[in-house]
TIZA-826027 format. One record per residue: x, y, z of N, C-alpha, C in turn; residue number from 1; residue in one letter. Coordinates in Angstrom, 1 decimal. Example, Ala and Ser with C-alpha at 12.3 -4.5 7.8 and 13.67 -1.06 7.14 Angstrom:
% TIZA-826027
((13.2, -5.7, 7.8), (12.3, -4.5, 7.8), (13.2, -3.3, 7.8), 1, A)
((12.8, -2.2, 7.1), (13.7, -1.1, 7.1), (12.9, 0.0, 7.9), 2, S)
***
This chain:
% TIZA-826027
((231.6, 108.5, -133.3), (230.8, 108.5, -132.0), (230.3, 109.9, -131.9), 1, M)
((229.0, 110.0, -131.5), (228.4, 111.3, -131.2), (229.1, 112.0, -130.1), 2, D)
((229.4, 113.3, -130.2), (230.2, 114.0, -129.3), (229.6, 114.0, -127.9), 3, I)
((228.3, 114.1, -127.8), (227.6, 114.0, -126.4), (227.9, 112.7, -125.7), 4, K)
((227.9, 111.6, -126.5), (228.1, 110.3, -125.9), (229.6, 110.2, -125.5), 5, I)
((230.5, 110.8, -126.4), (231.9, 110.8, -126.0), (232.2, 111.5, -124.7), 6, R)
((231.6, 112.7, -124.6), (231.8, 113.4, -123.3), (231.3, 112.6, -122.1), 7, Y)
((230.1, 112.1, -122.3), (229.5, 111.3, -121.1), (230.4, 110.2, -120.7), 8, K)
((230.9, 109.4, -121.7), (231.7, 108.2, -121.4), (233.1, 108.6, -120.8), 9, K)
((233.7, 109.6, -121.5), (235.1, 110.0, -121.0), (235.1, 110.5, -119.6), 10, V)
((234.1, 111.4, -119.3), (234.2, 112.0, -118.0), (233.6, 111.1, -116.9), 11, F)
((232.7, 110.2, -117.3), (232.3, 109.2, -116.3), (233.4, 108.3, -115.9), 12, S)
((234.3, 107.9, -116.8), (235.5, 107.1, -116.4), (236.4, 107.9, -115.5), 13, V)
((236.7, 109.1, -115.9), (237.6, 110.0, -115.1), (237.0, 110.1, -113.7), 14, F)
((235.8, 110.4, -113.6), (235.1, 110.6, -112.3), (235.2, 109.4, -111.5), 15, Q)
((235.0, 108.2, -112.1), (235.0, 107.0, -111.3), (236.3, 106.6, -110.8), 16, K)
((237.4, 106.9, -111.6), (238.7, 106.5, -111.2), (239.4, 107.5, -110.3), 17, L)
((239.0, 108.8, -110.5), (239.6, 109.8, -109.7), (238.6, 110.8, -109.3), 18, Q)
((237.8, 110.5, -108.3), (236.6, 111.3, -107.9), (237.0, 112.7, -107.3), 19, P)
((238.2, 112.8, -106.8), (238.7, 114.1, -106.2), (240.1, 114.5, -106.7), 20, E)
((240.2, 114.8, -107.9), (241.5, 115.2, -108.5), (242.0, 116.5, -107.9), 21, P)
((243.3, 116.6, -107.8), (243.9, 117.8, -107.2), (245.1, 118.3, -108.0), 22, E)
((245.4, 119.5, -107.9), (246.6, 120.0, -108.6), (247.8, 119.4, -107.9), 23, T)
((248.9, 119.2, -108.7), (250.1, 118.7, -108.2), (251.1, 119.8, -107.6), 24, E)
((250.6, 121.0, -107.7), (251.4, 122.1, -107.1), (251.2, 122.1, -105.6), 25, L)
((252.3, 122.3, -104.8), (252.2, 122.3, -103.4), (251.9, 123.8, -102.9), 26, N)
((251.0, 123.9, -102.0), (250.6, 125.2, -101.5), (249.8, 125.1, -100.2), 27, Y)
((249.8, 126.2, -99.4), (249.1, 126.1, -98.1), (248.1, 127.3, -98.0), 28, E)
((248.0, 128.1, -99.0), (247.0, 129.2, -99.0), (246.7, 129.6, -100.4), 29, S)
((245.6, 130.3, -100.6), (245.3, 130.8, -102.0), (246.4, 131.7, -102.6), 30, P)
((247.1, 132.5, -101.8), (248.2, 133.3, -102.2), (249.3, 132.4, -102.7), 31, F)
((249.6, 131.4, -102.0), (250.7, 130.5, -102.4), (250.4, 129.7, -103.7), 32, Q)
((249.1, 129.4, -103.8), (248.7, 128.7, -105.1), (248.9, 129.7, -106.2), 33, L)
((248.5, 130.9, -106.1), (248.6, 131.9, -107.1), (250.1, 132.1, -107.5), 34, L)
((251.0, 132.2, -106.5), (252.4, 132.3, -106.8), (252.9, 131.0, -107.6), 35, V)
((252.5, 129.9, -107.2), (252.9, 128.6, -107.8), (252.4, 128.5, -109.2), 36, A)
((251.2, 128.9, -109.5), (250.6, 128.9, -110.8), (251.3, 129.9, -111.8), 37, V)
((251.7, 131.0, -111.2), (252.4, 132.0, -112.0), (253.8, 131.4, -112.4), 38, I)
((254.4, 130.8, -111.4), (255.7, 130.2, -111.7), (255.6, 129.0, -112.7), 39, L)
((254.5, 128.3, -112.7), (254.4, 127.1, -113.5), (254.2, 127.3, -115.0), 40, S)
((254.1, 128.6, -115.4), (254.0, 128.9, -116.8), (255.3, 128.4, -117.6), 41, A)
((255.1, 127.5, -118.5), (256.2, 126.9, -119.3), (257.3, 126.4, -118.4), 42, Q)
((256.8, 125.8, -117.2), (257.7, 125.2, -116.3), (257.0, 124.0, -115.7), 43, C)
((257.7, 123.0, -115.3), (257.0, 121.8, -114.7), (256.6, 122.0, -113.3), 44, T)
((255.5, 121.3, -112.9), (255.1, 121.4, -111.5), (256.2, 120.9, -110.6), 45, D)
((256.9, 119.9, -111.0), (258.0, 119.3, -110.2), (259.1, 120.4, -109.9), 46, K)
((259.5, 121.2, -110.9), (260.4, 122.2, -110.7), (259.9, 123.3, -109.8), 47, R)
((258.6, 123.7, -110.0), (258.0, 124.7, -109.1), (258.0, 124.2, -107.7), 48, V)
((257.7, 123.0, -107.5), (257.6, 122.5, -106.1), (259.0, 122.4, -105.4), 49, N)
((260.0, 122.4, -106.2), (261.4, 122.5, -105.7), (261.7, 123.9, -105.3), 50, M)
((261.1, 124.9, -105.9), (261.4, 126.3, -105.7), (260.6, 126.9, -104.5), 51, I)
((259.4, 126.5, -104.4), (258.4, 127.2, -103.5), (258.6, 127.0, -102.0), 52, T)
((259.2, 125.9, -101.5), (259.3, 125.8, -100.1), (260.1, 126.9, -99.5), 53, P)
((261.3, 127.2, -100.0), (262.1, 128.3, -99.5), (261.5, 129.7, -99.8), 54, A)
((260.9, 129.8, -101.0), (260.2, 131.1, -101.3), (259.1, 131.4, -100.4), 55, L)
((258.3, 130.4, -100.1), (257.1, 130.6, -99.2), (257.6, 130.8, -97.7), 56, F)
((258.7, 130.2, -97.4), (259.2, 130.4, -96.0), (259.6, 131.8, -95.8), 57, K)
((260.2, 132.4, -96.8), (260.6, 133.8, -96.7), (259.5, 134.8, -97.0), 58, K)
((258.7, 134.5, -98.0), (257.6, 135.3, -98.4), (256.2, 134.6, -98.3), 59, Y)
((255.7, 134.3, -97.2), (254.5, 133.5, -97.1), (253.2, 134.1, -97.5), 60, P)
((253.2, 135.5, -97.6), (251.9, 136.1, -97.9), (252.2, 137.4, -98.8), 61, D)
((251.1, 138.0, -99.3), (251.3, 139.1, -100.2), (252.0, 140.3, -99.5), 62, S)
((251.8, 140.5, -98.3), (252.5, 141.6, -97.6), (254.0, 141.5, -97.6), 63, E)
((254.5, 140.3, -97.3), (255.9, 140.1, -97.2), (256.5, 140.1, -98.6), 64, S)
((255.8, 139.6, -99.6), (256.4, 139.6, -101.0), (256.3, 141.0, -101.6), 65, M)
((255.3, 141.7, -101.2), (255.3, 143.1, -101.7), (256.4, 144.0, -101.3), 66, A)
((257.0, 143.6, -100.1), (258.1, 144.4, -99.5), (259.4, 143.9, -100.1), 67, K)
((259.4, 142.7, -100.7), (260.7, 142.2, -101.2), (261.2, 142.9, -102.4), 68, A)
((262.5, 142.8, -102.6), (263.0, 143.4, -103.9), (262.8, 142.4, -105.0), 69, S)
((262.7, 143.0, -106.2), (262.6, 142.1, -107.4), (263.8, 141.2, -107.5), 70, E)
((265.0, 141.8, -107.2), (266.2, 141.0, -107.3), (266.2, 139.8, -106.3), 71, K)
((265.7, 140.0, -105.1), (265.7, 138.9, -104.1), (264.7, 137.8, -104.5), 72, N)
((263.6, 138.2, -105.1), (262.7, 137.2, -105.6), (263.3, 136.4, -106.8), 73, I)
((264.0, 137.2, -107.6), (264.6, 136.5, -108.8), (265.6, 135.5, -108.3), 74, F)
((266.4, 135.8, -107.3), (267.5, 134.9, -106.8), (266.8, 133.6, -106.3), 75, L)
((265.6, 133.7, -105.8), (265.0, 132.5, -105.2), (264.2, 131.7, -106.3), 76, M)
((264.0, 132.3, -107.4), (263.2, 131.5, -108.4), (264.0, 131.3, -109.7), 77, I)
((265.3, 131.6, -109.7), (266.1, 131.7, -110.9), (266.2, 130.3, -111.7), 78, R)
((265.9, 129.2, -111.0), (266.0, 127.9, -111.6), (264.7, 127.6, -112.5), 79, S)
((263.7, 128.4, -112.4), (262.5, 128.2, -113.2), (262.7, 129.0, -114.6), 80, C)
((261.8, 128.7, -115.5), (261.8, 129.4, -116.8), (261.4, 130.9, -116.6), 81, S)
((262.1, 131.7, -117.4), (261.8, 133.2, -117.4), (261.7, 133.8, -116.0), 82, Y)
((262.8, 133.6, -115.3), (262.8, 134.1, -113.9), (262.7, 135.6, -113.8), 83, P)
((263.3, 136.4, -114.7), (263.2, 137.8, -114.7), (261.8, 138.3, -114.8), 84, N)
((261.1, 137.8, -115.8), (259.7, 138.3, -115.9), (258.8, 137.8, -114.8), 85, N)
((259.1, 136.6, -114.3), (258.2, 136.1, -113.2), (258.5, 136.8, -111.9), 86, K)
((259.8, 137.2, -111.6), (260.1, 138.0, -110.4), (259.3, 139.3, -110.5), 87, A)
((259.4, 140.0, -111.7), (258.6, 141.2, -111.8), (257.2, 141.1, -111.6), 88, K)
((256.6, 140.0, -112.2), (255.2, 139.7, -112.0), (254.8, 139.4, -110.6), 89, H)
((255.6, 138.6, -109.9), (255.3, 138.3, -108.5), (255.3, 139.5, -107.6), 90, L)
((256.3, 140.3, -107.7), (256.3, 141.5, -106.9), (255.1, 142.5, -107.2), 91, K)
((254.9, 142.7, -108.5), (253.8, 143.5, -108.9), (252.4, 142.9, -108.5), 92, G)
((252.3, 141.6, -108.6), (251.0, 141.0, -108.1), (250.8, 141.2, -106.6), 93, M)
((251.9, 141.0, -105.8), (251.8, 141.1, -104.4), (251.5, 142.6, -104.0), 94, A)
((252.1, 143.5, -104.7), (251.9, 144.9, -104.4), (250.4, 145.3, -104.7), 95, E)
((249.9, 144.8, -105.8), (248.5, 145.1, -106.2), (247.5, 144.5, -105.3), 96, K)
((247.8, 143.3, -104.8), (246.9, 142.6, -103.9), (246.8, 143.4, -102.6), 97, L)
((247.9, 143.9, -102.1), (247.9, 144.7, -100.9), (247.2, 146.0, -101.1), 98, V)
((247.5, 146.7, -102.2), (247.0, 148.1, -102.4), (245.5, 148.1, -102.8), 99, S)
((245.1, 147.1, -103.5), (243.7, 147.2, -104.1), (242.8, 146.1, -103.5), 100, E)
((243.3, 145.0, -102.9), (242.5, 143.9, -102.4), (242.7, 143.6, -101.0), 101, F)
((243.5, 144.5, -100.3), (243.8, 144.3, -98.9), (244.4, 142.9, -98.6), 102, K)
((245.2, 142.4, -99.5), (245.9, 141.2, -99.4), (245.1, 139.9, -99.6), 103, G)
((243.8, 140.1, -100.0), (242.9, 138.9, -100.1), (242.8, 138.6, -101.6), 104, V)
((243.0, 137.3, -101.9), (242.8, 136.9, -103.3), (241.4, 137.0, -103.8), 105, I)
((241.1, 137.8, -104.8), (239.7, 138.0, -105.3), (239.2, 136.7, -105.9), 106, P)
((237.9, 136.5, -105.8), (237.3, 135.2, -106.4), (236.7, 135.5, -107.8), 107, D)
((236.8, 136.7, -108.3), (236.3, 137.0, -109.6), (237.4, 136.9, -110.6), 108, D)
((237.1, 136.3, -111.7), (238.1, 136.1, -112.8), (238.5, 137.4, -113.4), 109, V)
((237.6, 138.3, -113.6), (238.1, 139.6, -114.1), (239.0, 140.4, -113.1), 110, D)
((238.6, 140.3, -111.8), (239.5, 141.0, -110.8), (240.9, 140.3, -110.8), 111, D)
((240.9, 139.0, -110.9), (242.2, 138.3, -110.8), (243.1, 138.7, -112.0), 112, L)
((242.5, 138.9, -113.1), (243.3, 139.3, -114.3), (243.8, 140.7, -114.2), 113, Q)
((243.4, 141.5, -113.2), (244.0, 142.8, -113.0), (245.4, 142.7, -112.4), 114, K)
((245.7, 141.5, -111.8), (247.0, 141.3, -111.2), (248.1, 141.0, -112.2), 115, L)
((249.2, 141.7, -112.0), (250.4, 141.4, -112.9), (250.7, 139.9, -113.0), 116, P)
((250.9, 139.4, -114.2), (251.3, 138.0, -114.4), (250.1, 137.0, -114.4), 117, G)
((248.9, 137.6, -114.2), (247.7, 136.7, -114.2), (246.9, 136.9, -115.5), 118, V)
((246.9, 135.9, -116.3), (246.1, 135.9, -117.5), (244.8, 135.0, -117.3), 119, G)
((244.1, 134.8, -118.4), (242.9, 134.1, -118.3), (243.0, 132.7, -117.7), 120, R)
((244.1, 132.0, -118.1), (244.3, 130.6, -117.7), (244.6, 130.6, -116.2), 121, K)
((245.5, 131.4, -115.7), (245.8, 131.5, -114.3), (244.6, 131.9, -113.5), 122, T)
((243.8, 132.9, -113.9), (242.7, 133.3, -113.2), (241.6, 132.2, -113.1), 123, A)
((241.5, 131.4, -114.2), (240.5, 130.3, -114.1), (241.0, 129.2, -113.2), 124, N)
((242.3, 129.0, -113.1), (242.8, 128.0, -112.1), (242.5, 128.4, -110.7), 125, V)
((242.7, 129.6, -110.4), (242.5, 130.1, -109.0), (241.0, 130.0, -108.7), 126, I)
((240.1, 130.5, -109.6), (238.7, 130.5, -109.4), (238.2, 129.1, -109.2), 127, A)
((238.7, 128.2, -110.0), (238.3, 126.8, -109.9), (238.8, 126.1, -108.7), 128, S)
((240.1, 126.1, -108.5), (240.7, 125.3, -107.4), (240.3, 125.9, -106.0), 129, V)
((240.5, 127.2, -105.9), (240.2, 127.9, -104.5), (238.8, 128.1, -104.2), 130, V)
((238.0, 128.5, -105.3), (236.6, 128.9, -105.0), (235.6, 128.0, -105.6), 131, F)
((236.1, 126.9, -106.3), (235.2, 125.9, -106.9), (234.2, 126.5, -107.8), 132, R)
((234.6, 127.5, -108.6), (233.7, 128.1, -109.5), (233.8, 127.3, -110.8), 133, K)
((232.7, 127.3, -111.6), (232.7, 126.5, -112.9), (233.5, 127.2, -114.0), 134, P)
((234.8, 127.4, -113.7), (235.7, 127.9, -114.7), (236.7, 126.8, -115.2), 135, T)
((237.1, 126.9, -116.4), (238.0, 125.8, -116.9), (239.2, 126.4, -117.5), 136, L)
((240.4, 126.1, -116.9), (241.6, 126.6, -117.3), (242.1, 125.8, -118.5), 137, A)
((242.4, 126.4, -119.6), (242.9, 125.7, -120.8), (244.2, 126.2, -121.2), 138, V)
((245.3, 125.4, -121.0), (246.6, 125.7, -121.5), (246.8, 124.9, -122.8), 139, D)
((248.0, 125.0, -123.3), (248.3, 124.3, -124.6), (248.2, 122.8, -124.4), 140, T)
((248.4, 122.2, -123.2), (248.3, 120.8, -123.1), (246.8, 120.4, -123.1), 141, H)
((245.9, 121.1, -122.4), (244.5, 120.8, -122.4), (244.0, 121.0, -123.8), 142, V)
((244.4, 122.0, -124.5), (244.0, 122.3, -125.8), (244.3, 121.1, -126.7), 143, H)
((245.5, 120.6, -126.6), (246.0, 119.4, -127.4), (245.2, 118.2, -127.1), 144, R)
((245.1, 117.9, -125.8), (244.5, 116.6, -125.3), (243.0, 116.6, -125.7), 145, V)
((242.3, 117.7, -125.5), (240.9, 117.8, -125.8), (240.6, 117.5, -127.3), 146, A)
((241.5, 118.1, -128.2), (241.4, 117.8, -129.6), (241.7, 116.4, -130.0), 147, A)
((242.7, 115.8, -129.4), (243.1, 114.5, -129.7), (242.0, 113.5, -129.3), 148, R)
((241.4, 113.7, -128.1), (240.3, 112.7, -127.7), (239.1, 112.9, -128.5), 149, I)
((238.9, 114.1, -129.0), (237.7, 114.3, -129.9), (236.6, 115.1, -129.1), 150, G)
((237.1, 115.8, -128.1), (236.1, 116.7, -127.3), (235.9, 118.0, -127.9), 151, L)
((236.7, 118.4, -128.9), (236.6, 119.7, -129.6), (236.6, 119.4, -131.1), 152, T)
((236.1, 120.4, -131.8), (236.1, 120.3, -133.2), (236.7, 121.6, -133.8), 153, E)
((237.8, 121.5, -134.4), (238.5, 122.7, -135.1), (238.7, 123.9, -134.2), 154, N)
((239.0, 123.6, -133.0), (239.3, 124.7, -132.0), (240.7, 125.2, -132.4), 155, A)
((240.8, 126.5, -132.7), (242.1, 127.0, -133.2), (243.0, 127.5, -132.1), 156, K)
((242.5, 127.7, -130.9), (243.3, 128.2, -129.8), (242.6, 127.8, -128.5), 157, N)
((243.3, 128.0, -127.3), (242.8, 127.6, -126.0), (241.5, 128.2, -125.7), 158, P)
((241.2, 129.5, -126.1), (239.9, 130.1, -125.8), (238.8, 129.3, -126.5), 159, L)
((239.0, 129.0, -127.7), (237.9, 128.2, -128.5), (237.7, 126.9, -127.8), 160, Q)
((238.8, 126.2, -127.4), (238.7, 125.0, -126.7), (237.9, 125.1, -125.4), 161, T)
((238.2, 126.2, -124.6), (237.5, 126.4, -123.4), (236.0, 126.5, -123.6), 162, E)
((235.6, 127.3, -124.6), (234.2, 127.5, -124.9), (233.5, 126.2, -125.3), 163, M)
((234.2, 125.4, -126.1), (233.6, 124.1, -126.5), (233.4, 123.2, -125.3), 164, Q)
((234.5, 123.1, -124.5), (234.4, 122.2, -123.3), (233.3, 122.6, -122.4), 165, L)
((233.2, 123.9, -122.1), (232.2, 124.5, -121.2), (230.8, 124.2, -121.7), 166, L)
((230.6, 124.1, -123.0), (229.3, 123.8, -123.6), (228.8, 122.4, -123.3), 167, K)
((229.7, 121.5, -123.1), (229.4, 120.1, -123.0), (229.6, 119.5, -121.6), 168, H)
((230.5, 120.0, -120.8), (230.8, 119.4, -119.5), (229.8, 119.9, -118.4), 169, I)
((229.1, 119.0, -117.7), (228.2, 119.4, -116.6), (228.9, 120.4, -115.7), 170, P)
((228.2, 121.4, -115.3), (228.8, 122.5, -114.5), (229.4, 122.0, -113.2), 171, E)
((228.7, 121.0, -112.6), (229.2, 120.6, -111.2), (230.6, 119.9, -111.3), 172, K)
((231.0, 119.4, -112.5), (232.3, 118.7, -112.6), (233.3, 119.6, -113.3), 173, I)
((233.0, 120.8, -113.7), (233.9, 121.6, -114.5), (235.2, 121.8, -113.7), 174, I)
((235.2, 122.1, -112.4), (236.4, 122.3, -111.6), (237.3, 121.1, -111.7), 175, P)
((236.7, 119.9, -111.7), (237.5, 118.7, -111.7), (238.0, 118.3, -113.1), 176, D)
((237.3, 118.7, -114.1), (237.6, 118.4, -115.5), (239.0, 119.0, -115.9), 177, A)
((239.3, 120.2, -115.4), (240.6, 120.8, -115.7), (241.7, 119.8, -115.2), 178, H)
((241.6, 119.3, -114.0), (242.6, 118.4, -113.5), (242.7, 117.1, -114.2), 179, H)
((241.5, 116.5, -114.5), (241.5, 115.3, -115.3), (242.2, 115.4, -116.6), 180, W)
((241.9, 116.4, -117.3), (242.5, 116.6, -118.7), (244.0, 116.9, -118.6), 181, L)
((244.4, 117.7, -117.6), (245.9, 118.0, -117.4), (246.6, 116.7, -117.1), 182, I)
((246.1, 116.0, -116.1), (246.8, 114.8, -115.6), (246.8, 113.7, -116.7), 183, L)
((245.7, 113.6, -117.5), (245.7, 112.6, -118.5), (246.7, 113.0, -119.6), 184, H)
((246.9, 114.2, -119.9), (247.9, 114.7, -120.9), (249.3, 114.5, -120.4), 185, G)
((249.5, 114.7, -119.1), (250.8, 114.6, -118.5), (251.3, 113.2, -118.4), 186, R)
((250.5, 112.2, -118.1), (250.9, 110.9, -117.8), (250.5, 109.8, -118.9), 187, Y)
((249.5, 110.1, -119.6), (249.0, 109.0, -120.6), (249.0, 109.6, -122.0), 188, V)
((248.2, 110.6, -122.2), (248.1, 111.1, -123.6), (249.2, 112.2, -123.9), 189, C)
((250.4, 111.7, -123.7), (251.6, 112.6, -123.9), (251.8, 113.1, -125.3), 190, V)
((252.5, 114.1, -125.5), (252.5, 114.8, -126.8), (253.0, 114.0, -127.9), 191, A)
((254.2, 113.4, -127.7), (254.8, 112.8, -128.9), (254.2, 111.5, -129.3), 192, R)
((254.0, 110.6, -128.3), (253.4, 109.3, -128.5), (252.5, 108.9, -127.4), 193, K)
((251.2, 109.1, -127.6), (250.3, 108.7, -126.5), (250.3, 107.3, -126.1), 194, P)
((250.2, 107.0, -124.8), (250.3, 105.6, -124.3), (248.9, 104.9, -124.4), 195, K)
((248.4, 104.7, -125.6), (247.1, 104.1, -125.8), (246.9, 102.8, -125.2), 196, C)
((248.0, 102.0, -125.0), (247.8, 100.7, -124.4), (247.5, 100.8, -122.9), 197, D)
((247.8, 102.0, -122.3), (247.5, 102.2, -120.9), (246.3, 103.0, -120.7), 198, E)
((245.6, 103.5, -121.7), (244.6, 104.5, -121.6), (243.2, 103.9, -121.3), 199, C)
((242.6, 104.5, -120.2), (241.3, 104.0, -119.8), (240.1, 104.5, -120.6), 200, V)
((240.4, 105.5, -121.4), (239.3, 106.0, -122.2), (239.5, 105.8, -123.7), 201, I)
((240.4, 104.9, -124.1), (240.8, 104.7, -125.5), (239.6, 104.3, -126.3), 202, R)
((238.6, 103.5, -125.7), (237.5, 103.1, -126.5), (236.5, 104.2, -126.9), 203, N)
((236.7, 105.4, -126.2), (235.9, 106.6, -126.5), (236.7, 107.7, -127.1), 204, F)
((237.9, 107.4, -127.6), (238.9, 108.4, -128.0), (238.9, 108.4, -129.6), 205, C)
((238.8, 109.6, -130.1), (238.8, 109.8, -131.6), (240.2, 109.4, -132.2), 206, R)
((241.3, 109.7, -131.5), (242.6, 109.4, -131.9), (242.8, 107.9, -132.0), 207, Y)
((242.4, 107.2, -131.0), (242.5, 105.7, -131.0), (241.6, 105.1, -132.1), 208, F)
((240.4, 105.6, -132.2), (239.5, 105.1, -133.3), (240.2, 105.2, -134.7), 209, E)
((240.9, 106.3, -134.9), (241.5, 106.6, -136.2), (242.8, 105.8, -136.4), 210, N)
((243.4, 105.3, -135.3), (244.8, 104.8, -135.4), (244.9, 103.3, -135.0), 211, N)
((243.8, 102.7, -134.5), (243.9, 101.3, -134.1), (244.0, 100.4, -135.4), 212, K)
((244.7, 99.4, -135.2), (244.8, 98.4, -136.3), (245.6, 98.9, -137.5), 213, G)
***
């Protein structure tokens, strides 16, 4: 199947079935989303959502978290993966937000990456979800799913996947495409054995084409 046709068919189905996809992380402000995304690195959204209610109650904004001790942050997030590093990043991120950005989350991807614990993927998530910018966050799951469906060709890392996806996805749906691919990989196109019998895009999927029958 021609790649342009594949893109058109795959994303038209996603858009029809889920016109307004959203992150599964719980948050009430841009700052809280940034905290949740930092915590979600190599950790499930379900686990993060168990941690953040108490964390946000005690540290609802950058000013309060900047004043917290790294130890106290660690104690509240210790059930997530890599809590030592994440506690350090969260305190550093909050301090830098207060000192350089007056506590306001920047809308620029480059500025976001100046914050401790914020890499390209996290910056793209915030720019996309909060500011609806045409940025596409690609983690290992999106990288895997895009290749399996046939949306990418020989992409060796998430950055190459991001560049290929951005080339073909219409700009107006880029913020939603991130959610569609993540959710599809989380619930249907799972890593070990994709659930092709439940898949709504299987007729446009390279993996299904190569493995049916």
